N, C-alpha and C positions, 0 to 999 in steps of 0.2 A: 525533414523537408524544408522547414523554415531556415535552418542553418545553411542548407545548400543554396537556397534562393538568395539569402543575404550575401553569402560568399560570392556567388555569381555576380550579383549587383556590384559588389565592391571591387571585384576583379575587373569587370568591364568598365568601371568608372573610378580608377585609382586616385584621381585628383579631387574627388568629392568625399566629404564626410557622410557617414550613414544617415544622419537626420536629413541631409540635403537630398538624398536619393529617394526617399519615400514621400508620397503625397499625403495630403491631410487625411484622406480616407484610410490609407494604410496605417498612418499613425494612430488614428482612433481605433482601428481594428486590433492593432497590437496592444493598445491600452486595455481594450475590452478582454483580450486574451489573457493579459496579466491578471486582471481582476478575477476572471473565471478560474484560472489556475490557482490563485490564492484561495478562492472558495473551495475548490476541489481538495486542496491540501488540508484545509480545516475539516472538511467532511471526512476525509480519510483518517485524520487524527481521532475524531470521535468514533468512527467505525472500529479502529484498532483498539480503542479502550473497551468497546463492547465485546469484541472478539476475545480479548484477554479475560474479561470478567466471566463470560460464558464458558470459556475453556477451563478456567480455574474452578468454576462451579461444577462443571461436568466431571473433572478429574477428582474433585472432592467426593462427589456422590459415588463415583465408580470405586474409589478407594474404600468407602464405607460399605459398599455392597460386596465387593470382592477384595478383601485385604490382600496386599502383596508384600513380598519380602525381596530384598536385594540379594541376589546370588552373583557376586562379582559385579559386572556392569548390567546384568539383566534383571528385570523385575519378574518375579514368578509368583503366581497365586499361592498364598499360604494355606488356603482351604480349597477343597474341591468345588469348583463353581459349576458342576454339571447340571444342577437344578436351576441355574440362572442363565437367562439369555438376554443380552442387551443389544438393542438395535438403535442406531443413530440415524 
């Protein structure tokens, strides 16, 4: 939506540069948006690290509880896991 609005502004005012098209309030709103998007990126990076850690931990526990073997491209339980039920 932002891209569309900026494109519309620039198309309707081809003789002006983008900084000249925005007022001070819009400039500060865009600056705040940049800061918040940067914060969001940092939070997402930390979240991705947690997800990877938890995934590795879960897969390690599962492999210890129900050992598997590779048969071609498929993982198959090497033991009968009928007495084990895992819920996530």
